[in-house]
C-alpha positions in Angstrom: 34.2 28.3 -28.4 32.8 28.8 -31.6 32.9 32.8 -32.5 30.2 32.2 -35.2 27.6 30.9 -33.1 25.3 33.1 -31.7 22.8 32.7 -28.7 19.4 34.0 -27.7 18.3 33.6 -24.6 13.9 34.3 -24.3 11.9 35.1 -21.6 8.1 36.3 -21.4 6.5 38.9 -18.5 2.5 38.6 -17.9 -0.1 36.4 -18.8 -2.1 34.5 -21.5 -6.0 36.0 -19.9 -7.4 38.4 -22.0 -10.0 39.5 -19.7 -10.5 42.9 -16.6 -8.7 40.1 -14.3 -5.6 39.3 -16.9 -2.7 41.5 -16.7 -2.3 44.3 -18.9 0.5 44.2 -21.0 2.7 40.5 -22.0 6.3 40.8 -23.0 8.6 39.2 -25.0 12.4 39.8 -24.2 15.4 38.4 -25.9 18.9 38.6 -24.7 21.4 38.2 -27.8 25.4 37.2 -27.0 28.2 35.3 -28.2 30.6 33.6 -25.9 32.2 34.2 -23.7 29.2 35.0 -21.5 30.6 37.9 -19.3 28.0 37.7 -16.7 28.4 34.1 -16.0 31.7 33.8 -13.7 30.2 36.9 -11.7 26.8 35.7 -11.1 28.3 32.0 -9.8 30.2 33.6 -7.2 27.3 35.7 -5.9 25.0 32.7 -5.4 28.2 30.9 -3.9 28.7 34.2 -1.5 25.0 34.0 -0.7 25.5 30.0 0.3 28.4 30.4 2.1 26.5 33.1 4.5 23.9 31.1 5.0 21.2 32.0 2.4 19.7 29.2 0.8 19.1 30.5 -3.3 19.3 27.9 -5.7 18.9 30.2 -8.6 18.1 34.2 -9.7 14.5 35.3 -9.7 13.7 38.4 -9.9 10.2 38.0 -9.1 11.0 36.2 -6.5 14.6 36.9 -5.1 14.9 40.1 -2.2 15.6 42.7 -2.3 19.6 43.1 -1.7 19.5 39.6 -4.2 18.0 42.0 -6.6 20.7 44.4 -6.2 23.3 42.3 -6.6 22.2 40.6 -9.8 21.5 44.0 -11.0 24.7 45.4 -10.1 26.3 42.7 -12.8 24.3 43.6 -15.1 25.3 47.1 -15.2 29.0 46.3 -14.7 28.8 44.2 -18.1 25.9 46.5 -19.4 28.2 47.2 -22.7 28.2 43.5 -23.6 24.3 42.7 -23.1 21.7 44.1 -25.1 17.7 43.2 -25.3 15.2 43.2 -27.3 11.3 43.4 -25.8 7.8 42.8 -27.7 5.8 45.0 -25.7 1.4 43.9 -26.4 -1.1 45.7 -24.8 -3.3 43.3 -24.3 -6.8 44.5 -24.7 -5.7 45.9 -28.2 -5.2 42.1 -29.4 -7.8 40.6 -31.7 -10.1 37.8 -30.2 -8.5 36.0 -33.3 -5.2 35.5 -31.2 -6.3 34.9 -27.9 -5.6 30.9 -28.3 -2.4 30.4 -26.1 -0.1 28.9 -29.0 -1.2 31.7 -31.9 -0.6 34.7 -29.9 2.7 33.3 -28.7 3.5 32.3 -31.9 2.8 36.0 -33.5 4.6 37.8 -30.8 8.1 35.8 -30.9 8.0 35.8 -34.9 8.0 39.6 -34.5 10.5 39.8 -31.8 12.6 37.0 -34.2 12.2 39.0 -37.1 13.4 42.7 -35.4 16.4 40.7 -33.9 17.7 39.0 -37.0 17.5 41.9 -39.0 18.7 45.0 -36.9 20.5 43.3 -34.2 22.4 40.3 -36.2 24.7 40.4 -39.1 23.9 37.3 -40.8 26.6 36.5 -42.8 28.8 36.4 -40.0 26.6 33.6 -38.0 27.0 30.2 -38.9 24.6 28.8 -36.3 21.9 30.4 -33.6 21.2 28.1 -30.7 18.2 29.4 -28.9 17.0 29.3 -25.0 13.6 29.4 -23.7 12.4 28.5 -20.1 11.1 25.2 -19.7 7.5 25.4 -21.3 5.0 23.5 -19.6 2.3 23.1 -22.7 3.7 21.3 -25.7 1.0 23.2 -28.6 2.9 26.4 -26.8 7.1 24.5 -27.8 5.5 23.9 -31.0 3.9 27.3 -31.8 7.4 28.5 -31.2 9.4 26.0 -33.2 6.7 26.9 -36.0 7.6 30.2 -35.9 11.3 30.6 -35.6 10.7 28.0 -38.8 8.6 30.7 -41.1 11.0 33.3 -39.7 14.3 31.9 -40.5 13.5 30.9 -44.0 12.9 33.8 -45.1 15.7 36.0 -43.4 18.5 33.6 -43.0 20.3 31.8 -45.8 20.7 28.3 -46.5 23.3 26.2 -44.5 22.4 28.6 -41.1 22.0 25.5 -38.0 19.9 26.4 -35.7 18.6 24.9 -31.9 16.0 25.4 -30.0 16.3 24.3 -26.0 13.6 24.4 -23.6 15.6 24.4 -20.2 14.6 24.6 -16.6 15.9 28.7 -16.0 17.4 27.4 -13.0 19.8 25.8 -14.9 20.7 28.6 -17.3 22.5 32.2 -16.1 21.8 33.4 -18.7 18.1 32.6 -18.8 17.8 34.5 -15.6 19.5 37.1 -16.6 17.2 38.0 -19.2 14.7 37.3 -16.6 15.8 40.4 -14.6 15.9 42.3 -17.5 12.4 41.7 -18.6 10.9 41.4 -15.4 12.4 45.1 -15.5 10.5 45.8 -18.8 7.4 44.4 -17.4 7.6 46.5 -14.2 8.1 49.5 -16.5 4.7 48.9 -18.3 2.8 47.2 -15.8 2.4 49.2 -13.3 4.3 52.1 -14.1 7.8 51.3 -11.8 11.1 51.8 -13.4 13.3 52.4 -10.4 14.4 48.5 -11.9 14.3 49.7 -15.2 16.7 52.5 -14.9 19.5 50.0 -13.4 19.2 48.3 -17.0 17.9 50.7 -19.6 21.2 51.3 -21.3 21.1 47.1 -22.3 17.4 47.8 -23.7 18.1 48.4 -27.5 14.5 48.1 -28.5 10.9 48.2 -27.0 8.7 47.9 -29.7 5.1 48.7 -28.9 3.6 46.2 -31.3 -0.3 47.9 -31.0 1.4 51.9 -30.5 -0.3 53.3 -33.2 -4.0 50.6 -33.0 -7.1 52.3 -31.7 -9.7 49.7 -30.8 -10.1 48.0 -27.5 -12.1 45.0 -27.0 -11.9 45.1 -23.3 -11.4 47.6 -20.5 -9.1 47.3 -17.4 -10.6 47.2 -13.7 -9.8 49.8 -12.0 
């Protein structure tokens, strides 16, 4: 285990439909941690406790888990809240300029903003020698390339020479920290999209920043459905 290695776990909420039929918001969140990961053993034990009770659960996913499972996962996050920090970019989609509607352009822009915020405000880069970034597996190759380009551009202006970094696109079911950031981001997204803050209230102490990208913007490019 290397104390000078920083892990970043990325999750998104909302969709890329820039029309009245799409989600109102898009959220992109980053969980930043070092090993040992505080939630790993507890979540693994919960999974196998559920399996031993006859519940067929392969992995944790906030939007599809039953409420009692959400409660169990949320309790683990609460128990480890002092060691869990998440930063999130919030985009009101109907304020997005049409030039950014192509998925790879939009994702690259928001991801770059998130990286700049986290690396400038949350991380002491003098103590880090290696950066490892995990995302859920991406179906679009151009989206992967857009992310990797955004990382390179961001890191080139922020980090010292010699810092090593790797980006891995793994299925979230293979990585418990991707499942944790899924829960965190889902809670943040529901608060903004639906005005439902019940889950957010449980995890809000872990939220280091929610950056409303267009908080000062007034231009609306389309109206939402009522």
